[in-house]
N, C-alpha and C positions, 0 to 999 in steps of 0.2 A: 028474336034474340038468340045469338049463338051460345055454345056451351061455355066459352070463356067469359062472355058477358054475363051469363047467368051466375057463374061462380063469383065474379066480382061483385055482383049485386048482393048475393048472400053474404059474402065476406064483409062488405061495407055495413050491412045491417047488424052484424055481430061484433063489430069493433067496439062500439060503446059499452056493451056489457063486458066484453073481454078486458077493457081498460080497468075494470074494478077487481080483476082477478090477478093476484100475484104482485100487485104494485108494492114497491118497497115503501114502508110507512115511516120507519125511524128517521130521525134527523141526523145527518152526518156532520161531524165537526172537522172533517178533513178540509184541505184547501185545493182539492182536485176538481177541475171543470172539464167536462167532456164536450167535444164539438163533433157532432156526427154529420157526415156528408157522404152518401153512398156512391156518388157519381164518378165520372171519369175526369181525365186531365183538364179539359176545358172548363168543366163545372167547378173543379177545385180552384182553378185560377179565378174564375168569376166570383167565388166565395171569399177570396182573399180580403177585400175591404171589410166584409162582415167579421172575419176573424180578427182583423186589426182592431175593430171596434170592441170586440170582446176583450182583447188584450188591454185596451184602454180602461175598461171597466174593472178588470182583475189584474192590475199590474204586478201583484206579488203572489198570485195564485199559480198553481201548476196546471197549465193547459195541456190537455191530451187530445190530439186529433184522432178521430175514429173513422177510418176510411177503408175502402176495399183494397186488396193487394194490388189491384191494377192502378191505384193512385198513390201508393206509398211514396214513390220517389218524388213526385211533384209536390205533395203535401210537405215533405221534409224541406223542400227548397223554398216554397213561397209562403207557408203559414208560420206566423210567429208563435209556435207552440213549443213545449218542453219535451214532448214525446209524441210519437205516432204509433198507434195500434191498428192492426188490420183485422177486419171482420169480413167474412164471405157473405156480403149482403145478397140475399136471393133476388133474382131478376135483373141483376146488374152485371153479371159475368157474361161477357159477349161470347166466350168460348163454350158456355154451358148449353146443353140441350135438355135440361131437366124438365120433365113434363108432369111429375107427381105433384098434385096441388097441396099435399100435406107436408112436403119438405120444408117450406118456409117456417111452419109452426114448430116442426121438430128442431130446426136450427136455432130457434130462439133460446132454448135452454143452454145449448152449447155456447152461443155467443154471450149469454148472460154470465156464464161461468168464467169466461175470459175477462169480462169487464168488472165483475164483482170485486176482484182483488184491488181495484183502483179506489174503491170507497168514495165514489163521486159525491160531491155536495151539490153540484149544479150541472145541468146539461142543456145544450142548444142543439136542436135538430134543424139544420139549415136548408134542407130541401123541403119545400112547402107541402108536398104530398107524400112524404116518406113515412107511411104509417108503420111499417115494420121497424124502422129505426126509432120512431117515437115509442113504440111498444117496448122495444129493447131498453130505451132510456128509462122508462117507467119502472122497469124491473131492477135497475142497478143504481138509481139516483136517490139519495137521501134528502133532497131539497128541491128547489125550483127546477122546472123543466120548461124551456121556451120552445114553442112550436108556432106554426102558422094557425090561422083559424079555419083551415080546411076541415070539414066534418069528419074526414077519415083519420085525421091526425090529432085534432084538438082534444078528444077524450083522454089522451095520454099525457097532455101537458097541464101545467099549472098556470102558465102565462101565455097568452096568445096574441100574436101580431096580426093585425088586419092587413092581409097581403093583397095587393092589386094583382088579380089573376092574369091580367094582360100586361103587367109590368115586366121590366127587365129582370133576369134571374139574379143579377147582382143587387138590384134594389130590393127584391124580395128577401134575399138573405140578410141584407142590412136591417130590414124591418124586424126580422126574427131576432137578430143580434141585439136589437134595441128594446125588445119587449120587456125586459126586466126593469128597465129604468124609464119606460114609457116616454122615450124621446121621439123626435120626428120620424115619420114614416120614411122608409128607404126611397120612395119615389120622389122625395124632395132632394135627394142627394144624387149628383151626377159624377161622371168620371173626373171632372176638374177638382172636386173636393175629396174624392175617394178613388184615386187612380190604381191601376194594376201596376205592379213592379216585380222585377225579378233580379236577384243579386248577381254580381259578376264573380266568376271563379277564375283566378289566374291560370290554374292548370288546364281548365277547359278552354280558355282563350288560346293558350299555346297549342293545344291539340287541334283546335279549329284552324289556326293558321297553318299548321303542318298539313292538315287535310286539304286546305285550299291550295297550298303550294303543290301538293301531289296531284291535284286535279288541274293544275296549270291555270288557276284562277287568281286574279289579282285582288286589290283592295275593294273594287267596286263590282257588284254582281246583283242579280235578281234571283230570288228563290221561288220555286214553284213546288207546292206540296199538294199533290193530287188526291191523296188518300183521305179517308174519313172513317170514324169508328163504325158508322152505319153505312152499309154499302149503298143504300138508296140515295144518300147525299152526294154520291160521286158523279162527276161530269165525264162525258166520253173522252177516252184517252186521245183519240185522233184530234179532238178540238183543243185539248191542252197542247198537243204537239204543234198545232198551227199557231197558238198563242206564243209558245216558246220560240218558234221560227220568226215571228213578227218582232219579238222583243230582243232577241239575242244579237249582239254585235261584238266586234273584237274588244271594244272598250267596256261593254256591259254584258258579259256572258250570263247564262241561265244555269242554275243548279237545281236539279230535281231531287227532293228529299223524300224520305219515307222510312217505314220500318223494314225489317228483313222480309216480312210477308208481302210487302208492297214493292219489293225490288223489281219484280217482273213488270209491273205496271209502270214504274219509273223508267225502266230500260226501254219499254215500247215508246215512251214519249221522247226519250233522248236519242234513240238509235239513229245513226246516220244523219244527224242534224248538227251543223256547224255551230260551235260555241255553246252547245247544250250538253251538260254532263250530269249523269246520275251519281249521287252519293248515297242512295237509299241503302239502309242496313249498316251504314258506317258512322252513324251519329247517335251514340248514347245521349240521354236527355241533356246533361250539362253541355255537351259539345253542340247539340242541336240548338240550344239556347244561344250560344255564342255565334253560330252560323246565322241565325235569324237576326241577332242584334247587329251584325255587321252588314246586313243586306240593305240595298237601296229600296227594295220593295219585296213584299211577300204576297203571293197569290195562292188561292186554294178554296175548296168548299168549306162550309161551316165545320170546323174541327178544332181540337185542342191546340195544335201547333199554330193555327192562325191567331188564337187568343194569346199564345206565348209571344208571337211577334208584336201584338199590340202592347203587351207588358214590357217588351224591349224598346218601345217607342219607335218601331219601324213602320212605315206606311204599309197598308194592306188593302187587298181587294178580296172580298169574301163573296163567294157564290152561294146563294140561298135558294133552296127548292122546298122540300117538305117541312123543314124546320122554320121557326118563326124568328125573323131578325129583330122583331120587337122585344123578344125575350132573350135571344141568344146572339144578338148582333155585337159588333165590336164595342167594347167599353173603353172608349178613348176619344180624342178630339175628332169631331166629324170631318174636318178638313184634311185629316191624314188617313182616313179609313173610308173606303167606299163599299157599299153593299150592292151587288148586282143580282137581279131577279128576272125571270122570264114572265111573259104575260100568260100565265097558265095557273090554274088551281083546280083541285078536285076534292071530293069528299074525304079522301085519305090524307089530307094535309095534317102534319103532326105525327103521322104513323111512321116511326123509325124502326119498326120491328125487324129482326134478322130475316124474316120471311120475304121481305121486300128487296128485290135485286136492284142493281143499278139500271139506269135507263128510263126512269119515270119521267112523265111528261113535263113536270115543272122544271126539271134540270135540263132536259133536252131542249126546252123552249129558250134557254139562255143562248144568245147568239155570240159567236166568236168575236165579231167586230166590236160588240159592246164591251166585252172583257178587255180587249186590246186598247180600246179608247180610254176606259177607266184607268188602266195601268199607265198609259202614256201621260194622262193628265196628272196623275200623282207623281210620276217621275219628273215632269216639268216643274210642278209646284215645289218639289223637294229640292231640285237643282237651283231654283230661283231663291229659295230661302237659305 
């Protein structure tokens, strides 16, 4: 066992006794409900149906979303909450290289000080294995705390959802959201009953139309979003370029999207290719949403923007390698969303750590013609309907 594995083993053994230390005992008579989700854009979107369910349970309470700074914007857009508070959840900041194993415990008191002012009566921890978030909830909540039954998390909760560890992330979150009322497990709920949605913003629609006009793109276009939060999930740029060349026509140009930091990648894909244009770095989140909503099709690796496209009811092609489509695949009608995988797996499947660079075997194993065929099939089906 390596050093990190040994640390985790010791930590997990100490979580149960730690849950009895510092827990807030008094009952709160406030109407504030905390919803903790430390993850990033895609996971916040996939948690939306669970937050909707919590809102149904607490129609007159004050719901406060507790997320990382990296997710504040999307939580404000897609969660039906009254306030969003940001906490620097340790281990989730992709820009951080913190190696000190004691920092997460030191951060607990600072985070608790931030949330204590809210005087929460109830808390939901929507990520099944988020032990730090559950510990934090136990320090600041004067009433029920809903978690999964994961042994790392359960000691901090008062109500536990039996979560299917192989189930979809959305179904898992719905199970936790339902733990207080003991309703059906989330794995009995599909996207038809609990769809992802994202509201429209007229100002963003106008800005998106202006950007399309400036890029000399008409009403019909395809979006290619090659970036992903974890580099190991990315597909080679030269293959994306080939896909773009195969799909781009005068009537259906291809737009390559991405963040400012992904601009160079997007430009490599779009460079010197007819009817392919990079708009990376030019799409703040509301504008990106409207660009995705207006597309005929969106392609990319497993990433938040692909889930955004699903929420916009735009057909999608998702490339999956080290992440599990059973847990993180498109939460939408199967006939409108295709998952493409290569015939390759290894012992590191599921490892999305920053130490893993792009070019892993499971992504390289995805063939260009397979992606092009999936895209053309969805384009034909969408045109037919």
